N, C-alpha and C positions, 0 to 999 in steps of 0.2 A: 978765258978766250978773249973777252973784251968787246966793247961796242964797235971798235974799228973793224973787226972781222965780220961782225953782223952787218954793219953798214955797207961794207964792201960786197958781201954776198947779195944784198938787196939793191945794189946800184944797177942802173939800166945796162951797164956793160959788165956786171959782176956775174957770179955763178948762175943765178937764176936767169938773168938775161941771155946767157949763153945757150940755155936749153929750152927756154920758153919763148917762142916767137912773139914779138910785140910786147914783151914784159915791160911794165912801167912801174917804177917804185911808187909806193903809197906811204905817206907818213904814218897813218894809224898802224899799218902793218909793221913798219920799222919800229915804231914805239913799242908795240906788243912784243916783237922779237927781242928787243933790248931788255924789256922787263922779264921775259922768260929766261934770257941769258943770265941776268942778274940773280934771279931766283935760284937757278941751277948752281951758279957760282957760290952763292951764300947759303945754299941748302935751306931755303925758306919756301913758304907756301905763296902761291899767287892765284888770285881770282881775277879773271879778265872777262869783261862783257864786250862783245863786238857784234855788229849787225852782219847780216848775210852779205857776202861779196866783199868783205874787207880783207880777205886773205889770211884768215886765222890759221888755216892748216899749215901753210908755209911758215907763218910766224912762230909756230911752236916746233915744227919739224926741224927747221934750220938750226936753231940753237941746241936742240936736243942732240942732233947728229954731230954737230961740231964740238959738243962738250966731251964726247968720247965716254960718257957715263951711261950706266944702265938707265933706261927710261921706259916707263910704262905709259901707254896712251890708251885710255878707255873711252869707248864711244857709246852713245845712247842708242844706236841702232846698228843692225848687221849691215844695212846698206852703206852707211858711212864707214863702217869698219872695212868693208870690201873696197870702197873707193880709196881709202887711205892706203891700204896695204897693196892693192894691185895697180893703182894709178899714181897717186901723189908720192908715196914713199919711194918707189923706183925712180921717179923723176928727180927727187931730191938727192937720192943716193948717187945718181949719175952726175947731177949738177955739182955736188960737193966732193965727188971722188971718195965717198965713204966706203970703207972696206970692212966695217964691223958686221956683226951678226944681227939679223932681224928675224922675228918670229911672229906668227899670227896664232893667237890662242882663242879657241872657240869652245863654247859649251859651258854648262853649269859648273863643272869642276874647275873652271879657269877664272871664276869671279874672284876679285879681291875682297874678301869678306871674312870676318872673324867667325861668323856663324856658318855651320855646314848644313 
């Protein structure tokens, strides 16, 4: 996909700017999105630490959706899971014109774990 596509999506007049009133690009958010994009492209692992309010959610959702690859996003709380699935994800789907399938998995049987 490339950093140009990511940079364009995060520009003030880009995909996010079109659906989020007052959207302002933030360099840490763009840096994270580019790192996520690169990790997806090269099938490598990535660990990112970022403070509250840095735009982490969009920084991983945008490259995940644009990649067209299966992506699993696991959250630490059901509240965050609800926010992602019912608020942030639909917004990103609209902004990016994503037409793929998204699903919400809940419950003990849906954990990614080798132990049952």
